[in-house]
Phi, psi and omega in degrees: 000150181262153171321317186294327176297320184290318181306323186289320180297309184295327175300321181288333182269350188286348173275132181304319178288324166295317175302321180293319178295321179298317177289329173304309191287323188283345183313322181299303197238070179290146172316133179092000175245157175268134180221131178269166177306334181273345175274347184291134172298114187240121183233146180281153182307311180310318181293327189290340185276344194294134178087353186265343178059041165236159178298146180310322183285338173291312177299320181297319176298322182284327171297320173294327180287331174289325176287324179286341180271357181083012187276324187230162175254153173223156170202149178268141182222098185068232183266004182260150164247123181268144172230148176201161177255128169284140180303329178293339171299317180290321176304315182293313176302315181300318181291331171305304179294323173297319176292333181293331175278356180257345181283146179230000000 
């Protein structure tokens, strides 16, 4: 990935509500842990808004921004939209910070 790609990711995470949603989803598979597909935390969009004190439409907007940035995956399941983070996404972000200290 290019630095411009990472800038888009960090822009999406710069909003406190989007960051909180991302962190909620990432708690299952933090960098350095092993997660299988069955371990991936899948949450419905409605669940992600609890505790954020923002409208459901705003949560949907934040979810779409995280999806556009490539940070989360989404799928429709009946009337629900499920969201999750692929462990490789967390690995990629972790790798970005690790590799930056090694470049000269």
